C-alpha positions, 0 to 999 in steps of 0.5 A: 373277189378278183376271180369271181368277176367275169373277165377276157384277159387280165394281168394279176398283181403278182404279174401272171397273165390270164385269159378267160375261156370266153376269149377262145370261144369267141376266137374259134366258134366261127371257124369250128361251126363253119368247118363242122357244117361243111363236113356235115354237108359233104357227108349228107351229099355222100350219103345221097350219092351212096343211097341213090341208084343210077338211071337214065331220065328222059326230059318230058317238060322243062319249067322256066322262070326269071331269076328273082334273086341278086345273083340270078336277076336278068336270067331264065332258070330251067328246071327239067322234069325227068321220066324214068323207070323207078325200082318197081319197073313203073315209069315215073316223073320227077324233077331235081328240085333245082334249077340252072340257066343251062338246063334248058334241055330238049324235050325227049333228050336223055340224061343220067340221073340218080333216084332213091328207090325207097321213096318217090321224090326228087331225083339228084342230077349228078354233077360237081354242083352237088358238092359245091355248097359243102366245099364252100362252107368248109373253105370259109371255115378254113379262111376263118381259121387263119385269123383265129390261128393268128389271134391264138398265137398272139394271145399265147405269146402275151400269156408267155411274156407274163411273170 
């Protein structure tokens, strides 16, 4: 009857200590999920880099709008539109689908871009900013691993102190 009841940790009448699998899940679910998500985001960005083709894009338009979030309120964001030669040799235009306050490029200026030859879609504006999201999510997973490891060691010590 004692074993059929759910528990997190307990000390049995003979002095042995037990910890439920639920405790380990609660301790490690967030760090593991953040690490997996960060690694997945980095793999997707690596695939985007490998599957895209480098090109030179000429800025034909620059869209501008005021920031609306807590992070960019009061700043102007710019989204350039690039003209480049697609894989079939025809000129085409596309944006990166992203914006930044420093991307207020002059019309007619050229920049390195990457495009996907299999489909006409957003281009990739190369740079380290493409990798930041995956690195930040992975770093959160590493930071969360520290208290999870500390808690695991404390629980192991508690288990070892039993009879």
